[in-house]
DRENPA-3360 file (N, C-alpha, C; in nm, 2 decimals, always signed):
BEGIN
1 = MIVHALND = -0.47/+2.30/-3.30/-0.36/+2.23/-3.23/-0.41/+2.09/-3.19 ~ -0.54/+2.09/-3.13/-0.59/+1.96/-3.09/-0.62/+1.87/-3.21 ~ -0.68/+1.93/-3.31/-0.71/+1.85/-3.44/-0.58/+1.80/-3.50 ~ -0.47/+1.87/-3.50/-0.35/+1.83/-3.55/-0.29/+1.71/-3.46 ~ -0.30/+1.72/-3.33/-0.26/+1.61/-3.24/-0.34/+1.49/-3.26 ~ -0.47/+1.50/-3.28/-0.56/+1.38/-3.30/-0.52/+1.32/-3.44 ~ -0.50/+1.40/-3.54/-0.47/+1.34/-3.67/-0.33/+1.27/-3.66 ~ -0.24/+1.32/-3.59/-0.11/+1.25/-3.57/-0.13/+1.12/-3.50;
9 = RRTALDAA = -0.21/+1.12/-3.40/-0.23/+1.00/-3.32/-0.31/+0.90/-3.40 ~ -0.40/+0.94/-3.48/-0.47/+0.85/-3.57/-0.38/+0.78/-3.67 ~ -0.29/+0.86/-3.73/-0.20/+0.81/-3.83/-0.11/+0.70/-3.76 ~ -0.05/+0.74/-3.64/+0.03/+0.64/-3.57/-0.04/+0.52/-3.53 ~ -0.16/+0.53/-3.48/-0.24/+0.41/-3.44/-0.28/+0.33/-3.56 ~ -0.32/+0.39/-3.67/-0.36/+0.31/-3.79/-0.24/+0.23/-3.84 ~ -0.12/+0.29/-3.84/+0.00/+0.22/-3.89/+0.03/+0.11/-3.79 ~ +0.02/+0.13/-3.66/+0.05/+0.02/-3.57/-0.05/-0.09/-3.58;
17 = LSRLASEA = -0.17/-0.06/-3.59/-0.28/-0.17/-3.61/-0.25/-0.25/-3.73 ~ -0.21/-0.19/-3.84/-0.18/-0.26/-3.96/-0.06/-0.36/-3.94 ~ +0.04/-0.31/-3.86/+0.15/-0.40/-3.84/+0.12/-0.50/-3.73 ~ +0.02/-0.47/-3.65/-0.02/-0.57/-3.55/-0.08/-0.70/-3.61 ~ -0.13/-0.68/-3.73/-0.18/-0.80/-3.81/-0.08/-0.91/-3.83 ~ +0.05/-0.87/-3.83/+0.16/-0.96/-3.84/+0.18/-1.05/-3.72 ~ +0.11/-1.00/-3.61/+0.12/-1.08/-3.48/+0.00/-1.17/-3.46 ~ -0.08/-1.19/-3.57/-0.20/-1.27/-3.56/-0.17/-1.41/-3.51;
25 = TALTDVAT = -0.06/-1.47/-3.54/-0.03/-1.61/-3.50/-0.01/-1.61/-3.35 ~ +0.07/-1.51/-3.30/+0.10/-1.50/-3.15/-0.03/-1.47/-3.08 ~ -0.11/-1.38/-3.13/-0.24/-1.35/-3.07/-0.33/-1.47/-3.06 ~ -0.34/-1.55/-3.17/-0.42/-1.67/-3.17/-0.37/-1.77/-3.06 ~ -0.23/-1.78/-3.05/-0.17/-1.87/-2.95/-0.21/-1.83/-2.81 ~ -0.20/-1.70/-2.78/-0.23/-1.64/-2.65/-0.38/-1.67/-2.62 ~ -0.47/-1.64/-2.72/-0.61/-1.66/-2.70/-0.65/-1.80/-2.67 ~ -0.58/-1.89/-2.75/-0.61/-2.04/-2.73/-0.57/-2.09/-2.59;
33 = RLVETLRS = -0.45/-2.04/-2.55/-0.40/-2.08/-2.42/-0.49/-2.03/-2.31 ~ -0.53/-1.90/-2.33/-0.62/-1.84/-2.23/-0.75/-1.91/-2.21 ~ -0.81/-1.94/-2.32/-0.94/-2.01/-2.32/-0.93/-2.15/-2.26 ~ -0.82/-2.22/-2.29/-0.80/-2.35/-2.24/-0.77/-2.35/-2.09 ~ -0.70/-2.25/-2.04/-0.67/-2.23/-1.90/-0.80/-2.22/-1.82 ~ -0.89/-2.13/-1.87/-1.02/-2.11/-1.80/-1.11/-2.22/-1.82 ~ -1.12/-2.28/-1.93/-1.21/-2.39/-1.96/-1.18/-2.51/-1.87 ~ -1.05/-2.53/-1.84/-1.01/-2.64/-1.76/-1.02/-2.62/-1.61;
41 = GHKVLVAG = -1.07/-2.50/-1.57/-1.09/-2.47/-1.43/-0.97/-2.41/-1.36 ~ -0.87/-2.37/-1.44/-0.76/-2.30/-1.38/-0.78/-2.15/-1.38 ~ -0.68/-2.08/-1.33/-0.70/-1.94/-1.32/-0.58/-1.86/-1.39 ~ -0.61/-1.73/-1.41/-0.51/-1.65/-1.47/-0.47/-1.54/-1.37 ~ -0.34/-1.53/-1.35/-0.28/-1.42/-1.27/-0.22/-1.31/-1.36 ~ -0.25/-1.19/-1.33/-0.21/-1.08/-1.43/-0.13/-0.97/-1.35 ~ -0.02/-0.92/-1.41/+0.06/-0.83/-1.34/+0.12/-0.73/-1.44 ~ +0.16/-0.61/-1.39/+0.23/-0.51/-1.46/+0.26/-0.39/-1.37;
49 = NGGSAAES = +0.33/-0.29/-1.42/+0.37/-0.17/-1.35/+0.31/-0.05/-1.41 ~ +0.27/+0.05/-1.33/+0.23/+0.18/-1.38/+0.10/+0.16/-1.46 ~ +0.11/+0.21/-1.59/+0.00/+0.19/-1.68/-0.04/+0.05/-1.70 ~ +0.06/-0.04/-1.70/+0.04/-0.18/-1.72/-0.02/-0.24/-1.59 ~ -0.01/-0.18/-1.48/-0.08/-0.23/-1.36/-0.23/-0.20/-1.38 ~ -0.26/-0.08/-1.43/-0.40/-0.04/-1.45/-0.45/-0.14/-1.56 ~ -0.37/-0.17/-1.66/-0.42/-0.27/-1.76/-0.45/-0.40/-1.71 ~ -0.36/-0.45/-1.61/-0.38/-0.58/-1.55/-0.52/-0.58/-1.48;
57 = QHFAAELV = -0.55/-0.47/-1.41/-0.68/-0.47/-1.33/-0.80/-0.45/-1.43 ~ -0.77/-0.38/-1.54/-0.87/-0.37/-1.65/-0.91/-0.51/-1.70 ~ -0.80/-0.58/-1.73/-0.82/-0.72/-1.79/-0.90/-0.81/-1.69 ~ -0.86/-0.81/-1.57/-0.93/-0.89/-1.47/-1.07/-0.85/-1.45 ~ -1.10/-0.72/-1.45/-1.23/-0.67/-1.43/-1.33/-0.71/-1.54 ~ -1.28/-0.71/-1.66/-1.36/-0.75/-1.78/-1.40/-0.89/-1.77 ~ -1.31/-0.98/-1.71/-1.34/-1.12/-1.71/-1.41/-1.17/-1.58 ~ -1.38/-1.11/-1.47/-1.45/-1.14/-1.35/-1.59/-1.08/-1.36;
65 = GRFKRNRA = -1.60/-0.96/-1.41/-1.73/-0.90/-1.43/-1.79/-0.94/-1.56 ~ -1.79/-0.85/-1.66/-1.83/-0.89/-1.79/-1.78/-0.79/-1.90 ~ -1.76/-0.84/-2.02/-1.71/-0.76/-2.13/-1.84/-0.71/-2.21 ~ -1.90/-0.81/-2.27/-2.02/-0.78/-2.35/-2.14/-0.87/-2.31 ~ -2.11/-0.98/-2.25/-2.22/-1.08/-2.23/-2.24/-1.11/-2.09 ~ -2.37/-1.14/-2.05/-2.40/-1.20/-1.92/-2.36/-1.34/-1.92 ~ -2.26/-1.38/-1.84/-2.21/-1.52/-1.83/-2.15/-1.54/-1.69 ~ -2.11/-1.66/-1.67/-2.04/-1.69/-1.54/-1.91/-1.61/-1.53;
73 = PYAVLALT = -1.87/-1.57/-1.41/-1.74/-1.50/-1.39/-1.62/-1.60/-1.42 ~ -1.51/-1.55/-1.46/-1.39/-1.63/-1.49/-1.29/-1.60/-1.39 ~ -1.20/-1.70/-1.36/-1.11/-1.69/-1.25/-0.98/-1.61/-1.29 ~ -0.99/-1.48/-1.28/-0.87/-1.39/-1.32/-0.84/-1.30/-1.21 ~ -0.72/-1.29/-1.16/-0.68/-1.22/-1.05/-0.56/-1.12/-1.08 ~ -0.58/-0.99/-1.06/-0.48/-0.89/-1.08/-0.39/-0.89/-0.96 ~ -0.26/-0.91/-0.98/-0.17/-0.91/-0.86/-0.13/-0.77/-0.82 ~ -0.18/-0.67/-0.89/-0.15/-0.53/-0.86/-0.25/-0.46/-0.77;
81 = ADTAILTA = -0.35/-0.54/-0.73/-0.47/-0.47/-0.67/-0.47/-0.47/-0.51 ~ -0.40/-0.56/-0.45/-0.40/-0.56/-0.30/-0.29/-0.48/-0.24 ~ -0.32/-0.36/-0.20/-0.21/-0.27/-0.15/-0.14/-0.32/-0.03 ~ -0.22/-0.39/+0.06/-0.15/-0.44/+0.18/-0.05/-0.54/+0.15 ~ -0.08/-0.64/+0.05/+0.02/-0.73/+0.01/+0.14/-0.66/-0.06 ~ +0.11/-0.57/-0.15/+0.21/-0.50/-0.23/+0.31/-0.43/-0.14 ~ +0.25/-0.35/-0.04/+0.34/-0.27/+0.04/+0.41/-0.36/+0.15 ~ +0.35/-0.46/+0.20/+0.42/-0.55/+0.29/+0.53/-0.62/+0.23;
89 = VANDYGYQ = +0.51/-0.68/+0.11/+0.62/-0.75/+0.04/+0.73/-0.65/+0.00 ~ +0.69/-0.54/-0.05/+0.79/-0.44/-0.09/+0.88/-0.39/+0.03 ~ +0.81/-0.37/+0.14/+0.88/-0.33/+0.26/+0.97/-0.44/+0.32 ~ +0.92/-0.56/+0.32/+1.00/-0.67/+0.39/+1.10/-0.74/+0.29 ~ +1.07/-0.74/+0.16/+1.15/-0.82/+0.07/+1.21/-0.74/-0.04 ~ +1.15/-0.62/-0.07/+1.19/-0.54/-0.18/+1.09/-0.54/-0.29 ~ +1.08/-0.43/-0.37/+0.98/-0.42/-0.47/+0.99/-0.52/-0.58 ~ +1.11/-0.57/-0.60/+1.13/-0.67/-0.71/+1.05/-0.80/-0.68;
97 = EVFARQVF = +1.01/-0.82/-0.55/+0.95/-0.95/-0.51/+0.79/-0.94/-0.51 ~ +0.73/-0.82/-0.54/+0.59/-0.80/-0.51/+0.50/-0.89/-0.59 ~ +0.54/-0.93/-0.71/+0.46/-1.02/-0.79/+0.50/-1.17/-0.77 ~ +0.63/-1.19/-0.77/+0.68/-1.33/-0.76/+0.63/-1.40/-0.63 ~ +0.62/-1.33/-0.52/+0.57/-1.39/-0.40/+0.43/-1.43/-0.41 ~ +0.35/-1.35/-0.48/+0.21/-1.38/-0.50/+0.19/-1.49/-0.60 ~ +0.28/-1.50/-0.70/+0.27/-1.62/-0.79/+0.30/-1.75/-0.71 ~ +0.40/-1.75/-0.62/+0.42/-1.86/-0.54/+0.30/-1.90/-0.45;
105 = AFGQPGDM = +0.24/-1.79/-0.40/+0.12/-1.81/-0.31/+0.00/-1.86/-0.38 ~ -0.03/-1.81/-0.50/-0.16/-1.84/-0.57/-0.15/-1.93/-0.69 ~ -0.03/-1.93/-0.75/-0.01/-2.01/-0.88/-0.01/-2.16/-0.86 ~ -0.08/-2.23/-0.95/-0.08/-2.37/-0.94/-0.05/-2.42/-1.09 ~ +0.00/-2.55/-1.10/+0.03/-2.61/-1.23/-0.10/-2.60/-1.31 ~ -0.09/-2.55/-1.44/-0.20/-2.54/-1.52/-0.26/-2.40/-1.53 ~ -0.22/-2.31/-1.43/-0.26/-2.17/-1.43/-0.18/-2.10/-1.53 ~ -0.22/-1.97/-1.56/-0.15/-1.88/-1.65/-0.10/-1.76/-1.57;
113 = LLAFSTSG = +0.02/-1.71/-1.61/+0.06/-1.58/-1.56/+0.07/-1.49/-1.69 ~ +0.00/-1.38/-1.69/-0.01/-1.29/-1.80/+0.06/-1.16/-1.75 ~ +0.17/-1.12/-1.82/+0.25/-1.00/-1.77/+0.24/-0.90/-1.88 ~ +0.19/-0.78/-1.85/+0.19/-0.66/-1.93/+0.32/-0.58/-1.90 ~ +0.39/-0.55/-2.01/+0.51/-0.46/-1.99/+0.55/-0.40/-2.12 ~ +0.56/-0.27/-2.12/+0.60/-0.20/-2.24/+0.75/-0.23/-2.27 ~ +0.83/-0.24/-2.17/+0.98/-0.27/-2.19/+1.01/-0.41/-2.19 ~ +0.94/-0.49/-2.11/+0.98/-0.63/-2.09/+1.10/-0.65/-2.01;
121 = ESENLLLA = +1.14/-0.55/-1.93/+1.27/-0.55/-1.86/+1.25/-0.53/-1.71 ~ +1.12/-0.51/-1.66/+1.10/-0.49/-1.52/+1.14/-0.61/-1.44 ~ +1.22/-0.58/-1.34/+1.27/-0.69/-1.26/+1.16/-0.77/-1.19 ~ +1.06/-0.70/-1.13/+0.96/-0.77/-1.06/+0.88/-0.86/-1.15 ~ +0.86/-0.83/-1.28/+0.79/-0.92/-1.37/+0.88/-1.03/-1.42 ~ +1.01/-1.01/-1.43/+1.10/-1.12/-1.46/+1.11/-1.22/-1.35 ~ +1.11/-1.18/-1.23/+1.11/-1.27/-1.11/+0.97/-1.34/-1.11 ~ +0.86/-1.27/-1.14/+0.73/-1.34/-1.14/+0.73/-1.44/-1.25;
129 = ARAGRKRH = +0.78/-1.41/-1.37/+0.79/-1.51/-1.48/+0.87/-1.64/-1.44 ~ +0.98/-1.61/-1.37/+1.06/-1.73/-1.32/+0.98/-1.81/-1.22 ~ +0.91/-1.74/-1.13/+0.82/-1.81/-1.03/+0.71/-1.89/-1.10 ~ +0.65/-1.83/-1.21/+0.55/-1.90/-1.28/+0.60/-2.03/-1.35 ~ +0.72/-2.02/-1.40/+0.78/-2.14/-1.46/+0.81/-2.25/-1.35 ~ +0.85/-2.21/-1.24/+0.88/-2.30/-1.13/+0.74/-2.36/-1.08 ~ +0.63/-2.29/-1.09/+0.50/-2.34/-1.05/+0.44/-2.42/-1.17 ~ +0.51/-2.43/-1.28/+0.45/-2.51/-1.39/+0.33/-2.44/-1.45;
137 = MTVVGITG = +0.34/-2.31/-1.46/+0.23/-2.23/-1.52/+0.27/-2.19/-1.66 ~ +0.17/-2.16/-1.74/+0.19/-2.10/-1.87/+0.23/-1.95/-1.85 ~ +0.33/-1.90/-1.90/+0.38/-1.76/-1.89/+0.36/-1.69/-2.02 ~ +0.28/-1.58/-2.02/+0.26/-1.50/-2.14/+0.31/-1.36/-2.12 ~ +0.39/-1.31/-2.21/+0.43/-1.17/-2.20/+0.36/-1.09/-2.31 ~ +0.31/-0.97/-2.27/+0.25/-0.88/-2.37/+0.34/-0.75/-2.36 ~ +0.42/-0.72/-2.46/+0.52/-0.62/-2.45/+0.52/-0.52/-2.57 ~ +0.63/-0.44/-2.57/+0.65/-0.35/-2.68/+0.73/-0.43/-2.79;
145 = DLSNSLET = +0.79/-0.36/-2.88/+0.85/-0.42/-3.00/+1.00/-0.46/-2.98 ~ +1.06/-0.40/-2.88/+1.20/-0.43/-2.86/+1.22/-0.58/-2.81 ~ +1.34/-0.64/-2.85/+1.37/-0.76/-2.79/+1.39/-0.74/-2.64 ~ +1.35/-0.83/-2.56/+1.35/-0.81/-2.41/+1.37/-0.94/-2.33 ~ +1.40/-0.92/-2.21/+1.42/-1.04/-2.12/+1.30/-1.12/-2.09 ~ +1.18/-1.05/-2.08/+1.06/-1.12/-2.05/+1.02/-1.22/-2.15 ~ +1.05/-1.19/-2.28/+1.02/-1.29/-2.39/+1.10/-1.42/-2.37 ~ +1.22/-1.41/-2.32/+1.30/-1.53/-2.30/+1.25/-1.62/-2.19;
153 = LSDVTLKM = +1.16/-1.57/-2.10/+1.11/-1.64/-1.99/+0.96/-1.68/-2.02 ~ +0.91/-1.64/-2.13/+0.76/-1.66/-2.16/+0.75/-1.78/-2.26 ~ +0.63/-1.85/-2.24/+0.60/-1.96/-2.34/+0.56/-1.90/-2.47 ~ +0.49/-1.78/-2.46/+0.46/-1.70/-2.59/+0.46/-1.56/-2.55 ~ +0.51/-1.47/-2.65/+0.51/-1.33/-2.63/+0.44/-1.26/-2.74 ~ +0.35/-1.17/-2.70/+0.28/-1.09/-2.80/+0.34/-0.95/-2.80 ~ +0.40/-0.91/-2.90/+0.48/-0.79/-2.91/+0.40/-0.68/-2.99 ~ +0.38/-0.57/-2.93/+0.31/-0.46/-3.00/+0.41/-0.39/-3.09;
161 = PSFDTPLV = +0.38/-0.36/-3.22/+0.47/-0.31/-3.32/+0.49/-0.16/-3.30 ~ +0.55/-0.12/-3.19/+0.58/+0.02/-3.17/+0.69/+0.03/-3.06 ~ +0.77/+0.14/-3.07/+0.87/+0.17/-2.97/+0.82/+0.28/-2.88 ~ +0.71/+0.34/-2.91/+0.65/+0.45/-2.83/+0.57/+0.40/-2.72 ~ +0.61/+0.43/-2.59/+0.54/+0.37/-2.48/+0.39/+0.40/-2.47 ~ +0.35/+0.53/-2.49/+0.20/+0.55/-2.49/+0.13/+0.47/-2.60 ~ +0.18/+0.46/-2.72/+0.12/+0.39/-2.82/+0.11/+0.24/-2.79 ~ +0.22/+0.18/-2.73/+0.22/+0.04/-2.69/+0.11/+0.02/-2.59;
169 = QELHIIVT = +0.09/+0.11/-2.49/-0.01/+0.10/-2.39/-0.15/+0.10/-2.46 ~ -0.17/+0.19/-2.56/-0.30/+0.19/-2.63/-0.33/+0.06/-2.70 ~ -0.22/+0.00/-2.76/-0.24/-0.13/-2.82/-0.27/-0.24/-2.72 ~ -0.21/-0.23/-2.60/-0.24/-0.32/-2.50/-0.39/-0.32/-2.47 ~ -0.45/-0.21/-2.46/-0.59/-0.20/-2.44/-0.67/-0.27/-2.55 ~ -0.63/-0.25/-2.67/-0.70/-0.31/-2.78/-0.69/-0.46/-2.77 ~ -0.57/-0.51/-2.74/-0.54/-0.65/-2.73/-0.62/-0.71/-2.61 ~ -0.63/-0.64/-2.50/-0.71/-0.68/-2.39/-0.86/-0.70/-2.43;
177 = HLLCDIVE = -0.91/-0.61/-2.51/-1.05/-0.62/-2.55/-1.07/-0.73/-2.65 ~ -0.97/-0.76/-2.74/-0.98/-0.87/-2.83/-0.98/-1.00/-2.75 ~ -0.89/-1.01/-2.66/-0.88/-1.14/-2.58/-1.01/-1.16/-2.50 ~ -1.06/-1.06/-2.44/-1.19/-1.07/-2.36/-1.30/-1.11/-2.45 ~ -1.31/-1.06/-2.57/-1.42/-1.09/-2.66/-1.41/-1.24/-2.70 ~ -1.28/-1.28/-2.73/-1.26/-1.42/-2.77/-1.30/-1.52/-2.66 ~ -1.26/-1.48/-2.53/-1.29/-1.57/-2.42/-1.44/-1.58/-2.40 ~ -1.51/-1.47/-2.40/-1.65/-1.47/-2.38/-1.72/-1.55/-2.49;
185 = TSLSSESE = -1.68/-1.52/-2.61/-1.75/-1.59/-2.72/-1.73/-1.74/-2.72 ~ -1.61/-1.78/-2.68/-1.57/-1.92/-2.68/-1.64/-1.99/-2.56 ~ -1.63/-1.93/-2.44/-1.68/-2.00/-2.32/-1.82/-1.99/-2.29 ~ -1.88/-1.87/-2.32/-2.02/-1.85/-2.29/-2.11/-1.93/-2.39 ~ -2.05/-1.96/-2.51/-2.13/-2.04/-2.61/-2.14/-2.18/-2.57 ~ -2.05/-2.22/-2.47/-2.06/-2.36/-2.42/-2.16/-2.38/-2.31 ~ -2.20/-2.27/-2.25/-2.30/-2.28/-2.14/-2.44/-2.31/-2.20 ~ -2.51/-2.39/-2.12/-2.65/-2.42/-2.17/-2.75/-2.31/-2.15;
193 = EPFVGTDL = -2.72/-2.22/-2.05/-2.82/-2.11/-2.02/-2.74/-2.00/-1.97 ~ -2.79/-1.87/-1.98/-2.71/-1.76/-1.94/-2.70/-1.75/-1.79 ~ -2.59/-1.69/-1.74/-2.57/-1.68/-1.60/-2.65/-1.56/-1.55 ~ -2.73/-1.58/-1.44/-2.82/-1.47/-1.40/-2.77/-1.40/-1.27 ~ -2.65/-1.44/-1.22/-2.60/-1.37/-1.10/-2.63/-1.44/-0.97 ~ -2.59/-1.38/-0.86/-2.61/-1.45/-0.73/-2.68/-1.35/-0.64 ~ -2.79/-1.29/-0.68/-2.86/-1.20/-0.60/-2.95/-1.27/-0.50 ~ -2.91/-1.27/-0.37/-2.98/-1.34/-0.27/-3.09/-1.25/-0.21;
201 = SRPVETGV = -3.11/-1.13/-0.26/-3.23/-1.05/-0.21/-3.36/-1.09/-0.28 ~ -3.35/-1.18/-0.38/-3.47/-1.22/-0.45/-3.52/-1.36/-0.39 ~ -3.65/-1.37/-0.37/-3.71/-1.50/-0.33/-3.68/-1.61/-0.44 ~ -3.68/-1.73/-0.40/-3.66/-1.84/-0.50/-3.79/-1.86/-0.58 ~ -3.77/-1.86/-0.71/-3.89/-1.87/-0.80/-3.93/-2.02/-0.81 ~ -4.06/-2.04/-0.82/-4.11/-2.18/-0.83/-4.06/-2.24/-0.96 ~ -4.00/-2.36/-0.95/-3.96/-2.43/-1.07/-3.82/-2.39/-1.11 ~ -3.75/-2.30/-1.05/-3.62/-2.26/-1.09/-3.52/-2.30/-0.98;
209 = SRPQHEQT = -3.43/-2.38/-1.03/-3.33/-2.44/-0.93/-3.20/-2.35/-0.93 ~ -3.14/-2.33/-0.82/-3.02/-2.25/-0.81/-2.90/-2.34/-0.81 ~ -2.78/-2.29/-0.84/-2.66/-2.37/-0.83/-2.65/-2.42/-0.68 ~ -2.58/-2.53/-0.66/-2.58/-2.59/-0.53/-2.52/-2.50/-0.42 ~ -2.41/-2.42/-0.46/-2.35/-2.34/-0.36/-2.44/-2.22/-0.33 ~ -2.53/-2.18/-0.42/-2.63/-2.07/-0.39/-2.74/-2.13/-0.30 ~ -2.78/-2.26/-0.33/-2.89/-2.32/-0.25/-2.84/-2.33/-0.11 ~ -2.72/-2.37/-0.08/-2.67/-2.39/+0.05/-2.67/-2.26/+0.13;
217 = LWQGLGQD = -2.62/-2.15/+0.06/-2.61/-2.02/+0.12/-2.75/-1.97/+0.15 ~ -2.84/-1.99/+0.05/-2.98/-1.94/+0.07/-3.05/-2.01/+0.18 ~ -3.03/-2.14/+0.19/-3.10/-2.21/+0.30/-3.05/-2.17/+0.44 ~ -2.93/-2.12/+0.44/-2.87/-2.07/+0.57/-2.92/-1.94/+0.62 ~ -3.00/-1.87/+0.53/-3.05/-1.74/+0.57/-3.20/-1.75/+0.60 ~ -3.23/-1.69/+0.72/-3.37/-1.68/+0.76/-3.44/-1.58/+0.68 ~ -3.57/-1.58/+0.68/-3.65/-1.48/+0.60/-3.62/-1.34/+0.64 ~ -3.61/-1.32/+0.77/-3.58/-1.18/+0.82/-3.44/-1.13/+0.78;
225 = EWQI = -3.36/-1.22/+0.75/-3.22/-1.17/+0.71/-3.21/-1.12/+0.57 ~ -3.30/-1.16/+0.48/-3.28/-1.12/+0.35/-3.39/-1.02/+0.30 ~ -3.50/-1.02/+0.37/-3.61/-0.92/+0.34/-3.57/-0.78/+0.38 ~ -3.60/-0.68/+0.29/-3.57/-0.54/+0.32/-3.70/-0.47/+0.36;
% end
């Protein structure tokens, strides 16, 4: 039974991936806009509901942390992660406002709003997209295959070629990894040297200069404060 289920899933995923190739133009557009947003010093806000909320945090984690390369962290913020904000806004203004209010708070012209949605019809994402447009942000929707309201509010929409929600979510994961790989490859290749982190527990090595913000913080710590 398990083998039969795996074979069925493999067949469905293979077919969907073959059809996803038809979205290469949209994927290239999203990747280009994403790289340019981060290269120019702007940030990316990411949102979604349910499995798409988890995917939003997955996407942010890969780029603030790392995907495959040691490099500088990128400015990506999942709007699904702060439970105090989410519950306060939902309680005071309604769940439909949980992302839009954060977009108004954090979004700036030149930033990007990336919305994951299998349906493209979630009211809180539609309000967030409208907020993003009012803040002069680039709005990107990553959805399922059905025509939807989110795509009418997005600068570019990347549609997964499936009507099956679990399969759409699996394709979202694949697209997340493709975009993270493209971002790392594009931006880390522009750095002159690899990023080594901000470990303040290590003494300063002779002849090695730290970034200015690290030097300032390091100089503010006495020897007793950092030695274990």
